[in-house]
N, C-alpha and C positions, 0 to 999 in steps of 0.2 A: 473267416471267409472275406471280410472286408479287407483285411490285411493283405491277403493274397491278390485280390483285385488291385489294390493300391501298388503292390510290387509289380504286378503284370503291366500296369499302366506306365509306371516308371521305366520298366524295361523297355517297353514300346518306344518311349521317348529317347531313351539311350541309343537303341537300334537305329531310329530315324536320325539322329544326330551323326551316328557312325556312317550311315548311308550317304548324308550330305557331305560329310568330310571326304569320303572316298570318292564321291563324284567330282568334288572340287579338285582332288588330287589327280584324277584321270584328266580332267580338263587342263589342268596346269601342265602336266606331262605331255599331253597332246600338243599344246602350244609351244612347249620347249622343243619337242621332236620336229615340228614344222619349221621352227626358227633355225634350228640346227641343220635341217636339211637345206634350207636356203643358204645359209652361211657356207656349207660345204660346197654347194654349186658355185657360189661367189668365189671361193677359193680355187676351185678346180679349173675354172674357165681360163683365168690368166696363166695358171700353170700348164695347161694343155697348149696355149698359145707359145708360151715360152719354149716348151719342149719341141713344138714344130719348128720354131725358129732356130733352135739349137740343131735340130737334124738337118735343116736346110744349109746352115752355116758349115756343118760337117761334110756335106755333100758338094758344096760349091767348089772346092779346090780340084775335085775329081771330074767336074763337069766338063764335057767335051762335045763340040759340035763339028762334024766332019773332020775329026781328029785334032782339032784345035781347042786348046784349054781355054774356056771361056773367062776364067778368072784373069788370065793374062791379057786377053783382048779388052776386057773392061778397064 
C-alpha cells in the first residue's frame, strides 16, 4: 500500500511538471505568434505603399485633363 502511495505521489509530481512545461510552451508560442503578427504588419505596410506607388506610376502616362495628357504638361 505504501508503495502505491509513493508511486501515486511521484506520478502527481510528474504530471505537475508536464503541466508547467506545457504552460511554458503555450506562453512561448503565444509570444512568438504576437511577434510574427507584428513583423508581418511591418512588412505589409511598406509593400502596400510600394504597390500603390506602382499603380500610380502606371496610370500617370494615361492621365488626361480636358483631353490634355498631364504627363506631357508636367
